[in-house]
N, C-alpha and C positions, 0 to 999 in steps of 0.2 A: 726889768719888767715891773710895771706899777703894781702896787699891792691892791688886793681886792677891797673895795669899799664896803664898810659894814652895812649889812642889810640889803645889799644890791642883789637883784635877781640873778639866777644862773640861766644863761641862754642854753636851752636843750637843742642839740643838733642831731638830726638824722642824716646819715650818709647813705646815698643810694649808688650802687655800682652794678650796671648791667654786665653780665658775665657770659662771654661766648668762648674765648680761649684763655681762661685764667688759671689753668692747672699749674703753670710754673710761677706765675706772679702773685697769686692770692696769698700764699703763706707769708711772704715778705711784707706785703701790704697790710696783712692782718696785724703784724707786730707794730707797725706804725699807727694803725687805728687804735689798737688796744692801749697804747701809751697815752691816748687822748681821752680815755673814758673817765678819768678823774678830773675835777675842776681845774681849769687853766685860766690865766688872765691874759687878755690881749695887750698889745703895746699901748692902747688907749685906756686900759684899765677895766675892760668889760670881762666878766667871768662867764665861761662857757665850758661845755663838755659834750662829748659824743655819747649819746644815750643808746644808739642802735646803729648797726651797720647792716643795711638791707642788700643782700646779694641776690640779684635777680637772674636766675638761671635761664638762659635763652637757647637751650638745647644745642650747644656747640658740639664740635666733633671730637673734643678731647675729654679728659677725665675730670673736668671742672665740677661735675655734680658730686663726685666722691669727696673732692677737696672741700666743697661747701658744706657737705654733711659733717665732715670731720671737724671743721672749724666751729660749726654750730654746737657740736657736742663738747667742744673745748671751752667755749665762752658764750654765755647767754646774750652778750651784746650782739652776736651774729644772728641775724634773722634771715633764713632762706626764704626766697619767694620763687616758687616753681611755676614755670609757664608750660602750657600744654604742648607747644611746638615753638619753632623758631619764628619770632615776629620781627626782629630787628632792634637796633639800639634804641630808637625813640619810643616805640611801644613798651619795650622792657623798662626804660626809665620811667615812663608813666605808671607802669604797674608798681614799681618801687615807691614812687611818690604817693600813690593811692594807699599804700600799706604803711606809710610813715606816721609818726606821732609827735615829732619834735616841733619846737617853736620855729626852727629853721630846717630846710632841707638842702643838703649839698649833693650835687651830682658829680661823681668822680669816676674816671675811667679805670679799667682793670690793668692797664699795661704799665703802670708805674711812672708815667710822665707827670702826673699830678702829685704834688707833695701835700699830704694831709695837714701838715703844720700851717699851711697857708690859709686854712679856714679862719684863723684869727685875723688875718689881713682882710678877708672878705667881710667878716662881721664888723670890724671897725669901719670899713667903707660904707656898709649898709646903715649903721647907726649914725655915722658922721653926716651922710648925705640924705638921711631919711628915705632910703630906697628899699623897695620890696624885692628887687632882683639885682644881683651883682654878677657880672661876667668877669672872667679872668682876662686881663690885658697882658699878654706875654711880653716880657722884656727881651726875649731872645727868639730866634726863629724856631718854628715848630719842628720837632725831631722826625720829620718825614722826608721823603725824597723831593728833589727839585720839582719834578712834574706834578706830584700831588699837591705841594704847596702852591704852585702856580695855578692849578685848577681850582683849588680852594679859594684863593684870592679872587680869581676871575668870577667864580660863582657868586661870592659875596658882593662883588662890585655890581654884577648884573642885577642882583636882588635889590640892593640899596638904591641903585640908580633908576631902575625901571618899574619895580614891583612893590617896593615898600612904601607905606604911607607914613610920612613924618620921619623923625629921626630914629634910626635903627642902629643898635650897637653891633659891634663885631661879635658874631655868634661863636661861642666856645662851649665845649661840653663840660668844662669845669665852671660851675656856677653855684651861687647860693640864692635860695628863694625863700620867701616867707612861707612857713609851713601851711598856713591857712590857704594861701593862693595856690601853692603846689598841689594840695589835695583837691581843691576845687577844679583846677585845670585837668587833673587826671580823671575827674568824675565826668566832665562834659566833653572832653576831646574825642572826636570821632575817628573812625578808621582812616588811616592815610594822612593824618595831620602831622605837620612838622612841628616839633615841640616848641621851638623858639617863637614860631609864628603864633601858636596858641597862647604862649605866655604874653606876647605883645598885645593880645586882645584885652587883657584884664589888668596888666601891671601899670600902675600910674607913674612910677619913677624908677629909672634904671641907672645904674652907675657901674663903674669898673674898678678892679683892684689889680695893681701891678704885681705880677708874680713871675717867677722863672720856671720854665718847663724843663723837666728832666728828660734824659735820653730814654727811649723806649727799651723794653727788654728785647731779648733775641727771639721771642716767640713769633711765629708767622702772623702776619697781619690778617685780620678778618675782612679787610676792605680791598676789593678788586675795583677795576675801572667801572665795571657794570654796577657795582654797589654804590660807588660814589655818584655816578650819573643818576641812579635811582633816588639817592638823597636829594640831589639838585632838583629833579623833577617833582619830588614831593614838596620841596620848598616852593616851587613855582605854583603848583596847584593849590597849596594851602594859603597862598598869599591873598586870596580873594579873587575878585573879578577884574583886577587890573590887567592881568595877562590877556583876558578877553578884550579889553579895551585896546591893548597893543595890537591884537589880531585885527580889530576893526580899523585901527589906524593904518595898518599895512594894506588892508583892502582899499581904503580911501586913497592912499598914495598911488596904488597901482591903477585905480579907476581914473584919477586925475591924469596920470601919466598916459593912459590909453587914450583919453579924450584929447590930450595935447598932441599926441602923435597923429591921431586921425585928423585933427585940424590942420596940422602941418602938411599932411598928404593932400588934403582938399585944396589948400592954398597953392601948393605946388602945381596941382593939376589945373586950377583956374588961371594961373599965370603962365601956363604953357610950358612949364619946366618938366624936365624928364623925371619920371618917378622911378626910384630904384627898384630893381627886381625884387629884392626883399626876402629871398628865401632864407638866408642866414639870419637876418634880424628877426624874421617871423618865428623861426624855430627857437631862437634865444628867448623871445618874449613868451612864447608858448611854454617852454620848459620852466622858465623862472616863475611864471604865473601859476603853472600847475603845481610847482613845488610849494609856493606860498599857500595855495588852496589846500593842498594835502596837509601841510603843517597846521593850518588853521583848524581843519577838521580834526586833526589829532588832538589839539589842545581842547577843543570843545568836547570830544569824545572822552577825554580824561575827566573833565568836570562831570559829565553824565555818569561815568563809571563810579566816581566818588559818591555822587548823590544816590545811585542805585545801591551801592554797598551800605550806605547809612540807612536807606529806606528798608532794606532787607534785614537790618539789625546786625550786620557783621561787626563783631567786637574788635577793638584795636588790640586787645590782648585777653587771655583767659588764664586766671590763676588757678592752679590745682594743688593737690597735696604732693608730697615727695613721691615720684613715680616708683621708687624702690619699696615704698610701704604699701603700694596698692596691689591689685591682682596680677599685675605684670612684673612686680618686684622680685628681687632675688634674696631679700632678707628673710630668713626663716622666722615664722611666727611662733607663739607659745603653743606647746602641745598639751 
């Protein structure tokens, strides 16, 4: 490892971890993070250290809150961020980013598949490529089931092919972001926004860092098929108006197809040819067209819903004090 250059700045890193089911995994992850709180040198010779670990409690079903409170009492590098209710991974990540203070913000999952030591690789990639955002580029297959990996790849392909504008990196939850941009995005992102889409609105240069993903712990996953589909739908709605253009394109295709079919029937009749009874084909056209119309209305309704939520002031997250220290808490106060 190269020696630290004299007088070189120390890059201060804030690590943000949304916590939903972290009761089993956080203690081991804490040991890895704590080992990085002193100055370290990257392979390219840049000095860095973790200055805070923001654990964003997203009101999960296990005892994560107690573990977070115990870790915070053990080491001041641990900074709990308490949310008023369960908001989901992306809003919880935004809450942690908004509460950070480092030169760089690293978002890292609670399940142990991300190695904190790879932060050095991220930092080298950012400084080498003059990038404000660095995504993990896994060198191995994600430690999930075959079905989940296939759905994830399909969703990313749909987004990059039909919805994204310009070059879009492979989205990963392990990323390094310029601290200034991270806090700015957390300040303006509205309810329902997909974090990576919001970052793409302001980031000028994106790069990747090749890292190996570790196996997940044996804790139950917080992602069901419904949750994953909700993530994908949020990605679609956050991508701007391109999905509405897709809907308009579908409408145009069906309109042209209908006109072409009607022209064919008129020509057949004018030429004295027999016109098919058409019950089956009529029902197929009606059912398909109705499905497209309902799908289109659903997409438009989602956009209207997002706009209404923002107009009514619905927050993407709400940070509160430790619930156990408030009027509903169980900790005895001074007498």
